C-alpha positions in Angstrom: -4.2 72.7 17.0 -7.8 71.7 17.8 -8.9 68.1 18.2 -11.0 68.5 15.0 -7.9 69.6 13.0 -5.9 66.7 14.4 -8.6 64.3 13.4 -8.6 65.7 9.9 -4.8 65.4 9.6 -4.9 61.8 10.9 -7.7 60.9 8.5 -5.7 62.5 5.6 -2.5 60.6 6.6 -4.5 57.4 6.7 -6.0 58.1 3.3 -2.6 59.0 1.8 -1.1 55.8 3.2 -3.8 53.7 1.6 -3.4 55.8 -1.6 0.3 55.2 -1.9 -0.1 51.5 -1.0 -2.6 51.2 -3.9 -0.2 53.0 -6.3 2.6 50.6 -5.2 0.3 47.6 -5.8 -0.8 49.0 -9.1 2.8 49.5 -10.3 3.7 46.0 -9.1 0.8 44.5 -11.1 1.7 46.7 -14.1 5.3 45.6 -14.0 4.2 41.9 -13.7 1.8 42.3 -16.6 4.3 43.9 -18.9 6.9 41.3 -17.9 4.5 38.6 -18.8 3.8 40.2 -22.2 7.5 40.5 -22.9 8.1 36.8 -22.0 5.2 35.8 -24.2 6.4 37.8 -27.2 10.0 36.5 -26.7 8.6 33.0 -26.8 6.7 33.8 -30.0 9.8 35.4 -31.6 11.8 32.3 -30.6 9.7 30.2 -32.9 11.6 31.7 -35.8 15.3 32.2 -35.3 15.4 34.9 -37.9 13.1 37.2 -36.0 14.8 37.3 -32.5 13.7 40.5 -30.8 11.3 41.5 -33.6 8.4 42.4 -31.4 10.5 44.6 -29.1 12.0 46.4 -32.0 8.6 47.0 -33.6 7.4 48.3 -30.3 10.3 50.7 -30.2 9.8 52.0 -33.7 6.1 52.4 -33.3 6.6 54.3 -30.0 9.0 56.6 -31.7 6.5 57.2 -34.5 3.7 57.8 -32.1 5.8 60.4 -30.2 6.7 62.1 -33.5 2.9 62.4 -34.1 2.6 64.2 -30.7 0.3 61.5 -29.3 -0.5 61.6 -25.6 1.6 59.5 -23.2 -1.4 57.2 -22.7 -1.7 56.7 -26.5 2.0 56.1 -26.9 1.8 53.4 -24.2 -1.1 51.7 -26.1 1.0 51.8 -29.3 4.1 50.4 -27.4 2.1 47.4 -26.0 0.4 46.8 -29.3 3.9 46.5 -30.8 4.9 44.0 -28.2 1.9 41.7 -28.8 1.3 42.3 -32.6 2.6 39.0 -33.7 1.3 36.8 -30.9 -0.9 35.0 -33.4 2.3 33.4 -34.9 1.9 30.9 -32.1 -0.7 29.2 -34.3 1.6 29.1 -37.4 3.8 26.0 -37.8 7.6 26.7 -37.4 8.3 24.9 -40.6 6.3 27.6 -42.4 7.7 30.6 -40.4 11.3 29.5 -41.1 10.9 28.0 -44.6 14.1 29.0 -46.6 12.3 29.1 -50.0 9.3 30.6 -51.5 6.0 29.8 -49.7 3.3 27.9 -51.4 -0.1 29.6 -51.8 -1.4 27.3 -49.0 1.6 28.2 -46.7 1.0 31.9 -47.3 -2.6 31.6 -46.5 -1.5 30.0 -43.2 0.8 32.9 -42.5 -2.1 35.3 -43.3 -4.1 33.8 -40.4 -1.8 35.1 -37.7 -3.4 38.6 -37.2 -6.8 37.1 -36.4 -5.3 34.3 -34.4 -3.6 36.9 -32.3 -6.8 38.9 -32.0 -8.8 35.9 -30.8 -6.1 35.0 -28.3 -6.1 38.5 -26.7 -9.7 39.7 -27.2 -10.9 38.5 -23.8 -8.1 40.3 -21.9 -9.7 43.6 -20.9 -6.4 45.6 -20.4 -5.5 44.8 -24.1 -8.7 46.0 -25.6 -7.2 49.2 -27.1 -4.3 47.3 -28.6 -6.4 44.8 -30.6 -6.6 46.9 -33.8 -2.9 46.8 -34.0 -2.8 43.1 -33.6 -5.5 42.5 -36.3 -4.6 45.3 -38.8 -0.8 45.5 -38.9 -0.7 43.8 -42.3 -3.4 46.0 -43.9 -2.2 48.3 -46.8 -3.2 51.9 -47.6 -4.2 50.8 -51.1 -6.5 48.0 -49.7 -4.3 45.1 -50.9 -3.4 43.9 -47.4 -4.9 41.4 -45.1 -6.9 40.0 -43.3 -9.8 42.4 -44.3 -8.4 44.4 -47.2 -9.1 47.7 -45.5 -8.2 50.8 -47.3 -6.8 54.2 -46.3 -8.2 55.7 -43.1 -10.6 52.8 -42.7 -7.5 51.1 -41.3 -7.3 52.0 -37.6 -4.4 54.3 -36.8 -2.7 51.8 -34.5 -2.6 49.3 -37.4 -1.2 51.9 -39.8 1.5 52.8 -37.3 2.5 49.2 -36.7 2.5 48.5 -40.4 5.3 51.1 -40.8 7.3 49.7 -37.9 6.8 46.1 -38.7 7.9 46.5 -42.4 11.0 48.4 -41.4 12.2 45.6 -39.1 11.2 42.9 -41.6 13.3 44.5 -44.3 16.2 45.3 -42.0 16.4 41.7 -40.6 17.9 38.7 -42.3 15.4 36.1 -43.4 15.7 32.4 -44.2 15.4 33.3 -47.9 17.5 36.6 -48.1 19.9 38.7 -46.1 19.0 42.0 -44.4 18.4 44.9 -46.8 20.8 47.9 -46.7 19.4 50.9 -44.7 19.3 53.1 -47.8 17.2 50.6 -49.7 14.8 50.1 -46.7 14.2 53.9 -46.5 13.7 54.2 -50.2 10.8 51.8 -49.9 9.0 54.3 -47.6 9.4 56.9 -50.3 8.2 54.7 -53.1 5.5 53.0 -51.2 3.9 56.0 -49.5 0.3 56.0 -50.6 0.3 52.3 -51.7 1.6 50.1 -48.9 1.9 52.9 -46.2 -0.1 55.8 -45.0 1.6 58.6 -46.9 1.7 60.9 -44.0 3.1 58.3 -41.6 5.7 57.1 -44.2 7.1 60.7 -44.5 7.2 61.1 -40.7 8.8 57.7 -40.3 11.7 58.8 -42.5 12.5 61.6 -40.0 13.1 59.1 -37.1 16.4 58.6 -35.4 17.3 54.9 -35.8 20.3 54.9 -33.5 18.4 53.3 -30.6 16.9 50.7 -32.9 20.4 49.9 -34.2 21.6 49.4 -30.6 18.7 47.1 -29.9 19.5 45.1 -33.0 23.1 44.6 -31.7 21.8 43.5 -28.3 19.4 41.0 -29.7 22.1 39.7 -32.1 24.5 39.2 -29.2 21.9 37.5 -27.1 21.0 35.2 -30.0 24.6 33.8 -30.3 24.9 30.2 -29.3 26.7 29.6 -26.0 30.3 28.4 -26.2 30.8 24.7 -25.5 
């Protein structure tokens, strides 16, 4: 082997070493970033004992729906992270309102309706989350334009928001609330049939009904077990 070839191989080895070191550092930073997001969303969910694990479950369902739509792996990851952070704005909503056992007053409901934009404003200056912001701000919009905060209609609602709307509503209906027990699965799924084209994007609602909810059910059981008070 000539000295020129040897120099080329040595240079290539050095480059690959730096390349792999950068990948390792990137993965470490990514893991730390996602861990921080999960800790943040767990803290938000903990404000309301009735929504323990809600953000993780929404992220799971939204990810499954994105995969069913044949989205790219990069797009699926955007949807997953958007699901994790979609409710971060609830940090600005009083716990007394989030966990109120009775019907909310008009003033209290207006307070709740602020959380998508509170979340948007919290996250908008974090560059890695730029693609997720539409999910944060638009997950309570409705296909018929009767949602909030902007009353967007149909395809004017960003796709990430429409995806998260499906996932968020499923977990909300499937979870106990201060004012009602969890709804039976059959009744929850019937809502997607009856509300396709009003509350939900009709195409996404039909696709949502084809999902396998076994992993979701396992996650519910895990969160329920973790939420049990420790024995004295």
